[in-house]
C-alpha positions as CSV (number, residue, x, y, z in Angstrom):
1,M,0.0,0.0,0.0
2,D,1.5,3.4,-1.0
3,L,1.5,6.5,1.1
4,A,-1.6,8.0,-0.5
5,A,-3.6,4.8,0.2
6,H,-2.3,4.8,3.8
7,M,-3.4,8.4,4.2
8,V,-6.9,7.6,3.0
9,L,-7.1,4.6,5.4
10,F,-5.9,6.8,8.3
11,A,-8.5,9.4,7.5
12,N,-11.2,6.8,7.6
13,V,-10.0,5.4,10.9
14,V,-10.2,8.9,12.5
15,K,-13.5,9.6,10.9
16,H,-15.1,6.4,12.3
17,S,-13.2,6.6,15.6
18,S,-12.3,2.9,15.6
19,F,-10.5,0.3,13.6
20,S,-13.5,-2.0,13.3
21,A,-15.9,0.7,12.0
22,A,-13.3,1.9,9.5
23,A,-12.7,-1.7,8.5
24,R,-16.4,-2.3,7.8
25,A,-16.6,0.9,5.8
26,M,-13.6,-0.1,3.7
27,G,-14.4,-3.8,3.3
28,L,-11.3,-4.9,5.3
29,T,-10.7,-6.7,8.6
30,P,-10.0,-4.7,11.8
31,S,-6.6,-6.5,12.1
32,A,-5.7,-5.5,8.6
33,V,-6.5,-1.8,9.3
34,S,-4.6,-1.9,12.6
35,K,-1.6,-3.4,10.9
36,Q,-1.6,-0.8,8.1
37,V,-1.8,2.1,10.6
38,S,1.1,0.6,12.5
39,H,3.1,0.3,9.3
40,L,2.3,4.0,8.5
41,E,3.5,5.0,12.0
42,N,6.7,3.0,11.6
43,S,7.4,4.5,8.2
44,L,6.9,8.0,9.5
45,G,8.8,7.4,12.7
46,V,6.0,8.9,14.9
47,R,3.0,7.7,16.8
48,L,-0.2,9.0,15.3
49,L,-2.8,7.4,17.6
50,N,-3.2,6.7,21.3
51,R,-4.9,3.3,21.6
52,S,-6.9,1.8,24.4
53,T,-9.2,-1.2,24.6
54,R,-12.2,1.0,24.0
55,S,-11.1,4.0,22.0
56,I,-8.4,5.7,19.9
57,S,-7.3,9.3,20.0
58,L,-5.0,11.5,18.0
59,T,-1.6,12.4,19.2
60,E,-0.3,15.9,18.4
61,A,1.6,14.6,15.4
62,G,-1.6,12.6,14.5
63,R,-3.7,15.8,14.4
64,A,-1.3,17.6,12.1
65,F,-1.0,14.6,9.8
66,H,-4.8,14.0,9.8
67,K,-5.4,17.4,8.4
68,R,-3.3,16.6,5.4
69,C,-4.9,13.1,5.1
70,V,-8.4,14.6,5.0
71,G,-7.4,16.9,2.1
72,I,-5.7,14.0,0.2
73,A,-8.7,11.7,0.7
74,A,-11.1,14.5,-0.5
75,D,-8.9,15.1,-3.6
76,I,-8.8,11.4,-4.4
77,E,-12.6,11.0,-4.0
78,E,-13.2,14.0,-6.2
79,A,-10.9,12.6,-8.9
80,R,-12.7,9.3,-8.7
81,T,-16.1,10.9,-9.0
82,Q,-15.0,13.1,-11.9
83,V,-13.6,10.2,-13.9
84,T,-16.5,8.0,-13.2
85,A,-18.9,10.7,-14.3
86,M,-17.0,11.2,-17.5
87,G,-17.6,7.6,-18.4
88,K,-21.4,8.0,-17.9
89,H,-21.5,11.6,-19.0
90,P,-18.7,12.4,-21.5
91,Q,-17.0,15.8,-21.2
92,G,-13.8,17.4,-22.3
93,T,-12.3,17.5,-25.8
94,L,-12.6,14.7,-28.3
95,K,-9.9,14.9,-30.9
96,V,-11.0,13.4,-34.2
97,A,-8.9,12.9,-37.4
98,S,-10.3,12.1,-40.8
99,T,-9.6,12.4,-44.5
100,V,-10.9,15.7,-45.9
101,A,-13.5,14.2,-48.2
102,F,-14.9,11.7,-45.7
103,G,-14.9,14.3,-42.9
104,K,-16.8,16.9,-45.0
105,A,-19.3,14.4,-46.5
106,Q,-19.9,12.1,-43.6
107,L,-18.7,13.4,-40.2
108,L,-19.5,17.1,-40.2
109,P,-23.2,16.5,-40.9
110,L,-23.3,14.3,-37.8
111,C,-21.7,16.8,-35.4
112,E,-24.8,18.8,-34.6
113,G,-26.7,15.8,-33.4
114,F,-23.7,14.3,-31.6
115,L,-23.0,17.5,-29.7
116,S,-26.7,18.0,-28.8
117,R,-26.6,14.5,-27.2
118,F,-23.3,15.2,-25.4
119,P,-23.4,19.0,-24.6
120,D,-20.3,18.9,-22.4
121,L,-18.1,17.6,-25.1
122,R,-16.0,19.6,-27.5
123,I,-14.9,18.2,-30.9
124,S,-11.5,19.1,-32.3
125,M,-11.6,17.8,-35.8
126,Q,-8.5,17.5,-38.0
127,L,-9.2,17.0,-41.7
128,T,-6.2,16.0,-43.6
129,D,-5.1,13.3,-46.1
130,R,-1.4,13.5,-45.0
131,P,0.0,10.7,-42.9
132,I,-0.2,11.6,-39.2
133,D,1.2,10.1,-36.0
134,L,-2.0,9.4,-34.0
135,V,-0.1,9.0,-30.7
136,A,2.2,12.0,-31.1
137,E,-0.7,14.2,-32.2
138,Q,-2.9,12.9,-29.4
139,V,-5.7,11.8,-31.6
140,D,-8.6,10.0,-29.8
141,I,-10.4,8.6,-32.8
142,A,-9.2,8.4,-36.4
143,I,-11.3,7.4,-39.4
144,R,-8.9,5.8,-41.9
145,F,-9.0,3.7,-45.1
146,T,-7.1,0.5,-45.4
147,E,-4.3,2.1,-47.5
148,Q,-3.6,4.5,-44.6
149,I,-3.1,2.0,-41.8
150,S,0.5,0.9,-41.6
151,E,1.2,0.7,-37.9
152,S,0.6,-2.8,-36.5
153,S,0.3,-1.4,-32.9
154,L,-2.9,0.5,-33.7
155,V,-6.2,-0.8,-32.4
156,A,-8.5,-0.7,-35.5
157,R,-12.1,-1.7,-35.9
158,K,-13.7,-2.1,-39.4
159,L,-16.7,0.2,-39.7
160,A,-17.8,-0.5,-43.2
161,P,-16.6,-1.5,-46.7
162,N,-15.5,1.3,-49.0
163,R,-16.6,0.8,-52.6
164,R,-14.8,2.8,-55.3
165,V,-15.7,3.3,-58.9
166,I,-14.0,5.0,-61.8
167,C,-15.9,8.1,-63.0
168,A,-15.6,11.3,-65.1
169,A,-17.6,14.4,-65.9
170,P,-19.8,14.2,-69.0
171,A,-17.7,17.0,-70.5
172,Y,-14.6,14.9,-70.3
173,I,-16.3,11.9,-71.8
174,A,-17.6,14.1,-74.6
175,A,-14.1,15.4,-75.4
176,R,-12.1,12.2,-74.9
177,G,-14.5,9.3,-75.2
178,A,-15.1,6.6,-72.6
179,P,-12.6,3.8,-72.1
180,A,-14.0,0.4,-73.3
181,A,-11.5,-1.7,-71.3
182,P,-9.1,-1.1,-68.4
183,E,-6.1,-1.0,-70.7
184,D,-7.7,2.0,-72.5
185,L,-7.0,4.0,-69.3
186,T,-3.3,4.3,-70.3
187,R,-4.6,6.7,-73.0
188,H,-6.6,8.8,-70.6
189,N,-5.8,11.4,-68.0
190,C,-6.1,9.7,-64.6
191,L,-6.2,12.0,-61.6
192,R,-3.9,11.0,-58.7
193,L,-3.6,11.4,-55.0
194,S,-0.1,12.5,-53.9
195,T,-0.3,11.6,-50.3
196,V,-1.2,7.8,-50.4
197,A,0.7,5.9,-53.1
198,A,-1.5,2.8,-52.9
199,W,-4.6,4.9,-53.8
200,N,-3.1,5.3,-57.3
201,E,-3.0,1.5,-57.9
202,W,-6.5,0.9,-59.5
203,A,-7.6,-2.7,-59.0
204,F,-9.7,-4.6,-61.5
205,E,-11.3,-8.1,-61.5
206,N,-13.2,-10.2,-64.0
207,A,-13.6,-13.9,-64.8
208,E,-10.0,-14.1,-65.8
209,G,-8.6,-12.8,-62.5
210,K,-7.4,-9.7,-60.7
211,W,-4.9,-7.1,-61.7
212,E,-3.9,-3.5,-61.0
213,L,-3.2,-0.5,-63.2
214,H,-0.9,2.3,-62.1
215,A,-2.9,5.6,-62.6
216,K,-1.0,8.3,-64.6
217,G,-2.0,11.8,-65.6
218,N,-1.1,15.4,-65.5
219,F,-2.9,16.3,-62.3
220,E,-2.5,15.2,-58.7
221,A,-3.6,16.6,-55.4
222,N,-2.9,16.0,-51.7
223,S,-6.6,15.5,-50.9
224,A,-9.2,13.1,-52.4
225,D,-11.6,16.1,-51.9
226,A,-9.5,18.1,-54.4
227,V,-9.4,15.1,-56.8
228,Y,-13.2,14.9,-56.5
229,H,-13.7,18.6,-57.5
230,A,-11.1,18.3,-60.3
231,T,-13.2,15.4,-61.6
232,L,-16.3,17.5,-61.5
233,A,-14.4,20.2,-63.4
234,G,-13.7,17.8,-66.2
235,L,-9.9,17.4,-65.7
236,G,-9.9,13.6,-66.1
237,L,-10.9,10.2,-64.8
238,S,-10.7,9.3,-61.1
239,R,-11.4,6.4,-58.8
240,L,-13.6,7.8,-56.0
241,S,-15.7,6.3,-53.2
242,T,-19.4,5.9,-53.8
243,Y,-20.2,7.6,-50.4
244,L,-18.7,10.7,-52.0
245,I,-20.1,10.7,-55.5
246,G,-23.3,8.8,-55.2
247,E,-25.5,11.9,-55.6
248,D,-23.4,13.2,-58.5
249,L,-23.9,9.9,-60.3
250,R,-27.6,10.0,-59.8
251,A,-27.8,13.6,-60.8
252,G,-25.6,13.1,-63.9
253,R,-22.9,15.4,-62.8
254,L,-20.5,12.4,-63.0
255,V,-20.6,9.3,-65.2
256,R,-19.4,5.9,-64.2
257,V,-17.0,4.2,-66.6
258,L,-16.0,0.6,-66.9
259,P,-19.0,-0.5,-64.7
260,D,-18.2,-4.2,-65.4
């Protein structure tokens, strides 16, 4: 038992005016409480309590020490109560990291409802597609795609599959035509992401098997959100997540290519 625990025990003994009453309150045996008080006195080198068969009383040193013990015990109980309350009623700052496109499209619309449910929380949101050190930057929760997870020590939980499709603006298709097969992409302008190399390896699968094509083009950006807007502007073909472009496909602002 460390000094702080001994001080809490001593404060309880004085509060209940007996070893047995303090023992009942703390779920210990009277002999264990008496033994710990004796150990405390020995470690301090002073007598804290005068003992008789019927009662205990504080010595002069015990009175001075007890004042400190009461303060320590109160601080520990306050800390315990505060932390327990935070588990039941979250408060403080929640630092969240996400890619730019996912954060804007999926997380930001949820914040109002989340903060209404937990009014004592503050959200500090970091939207970036660059690699970040989650520990060094003290991130509590990070939403990441498979290509971004490289540290084996991270605790990760799969939230959902992420489906990507190749698409382009109608203006680009009108000017350059639509690719009829994956190999035709080598003659098209494929928009790239500069921060995650694996994002530029476009995977295909058919009855003959699986293969990848390395996307090449004259435009790249450090954010999938920028690639998305470049696609809308007609700069080229891109491979984007359906959560991001679903409405654009339905509205005809983007056209899916190579759907098979």
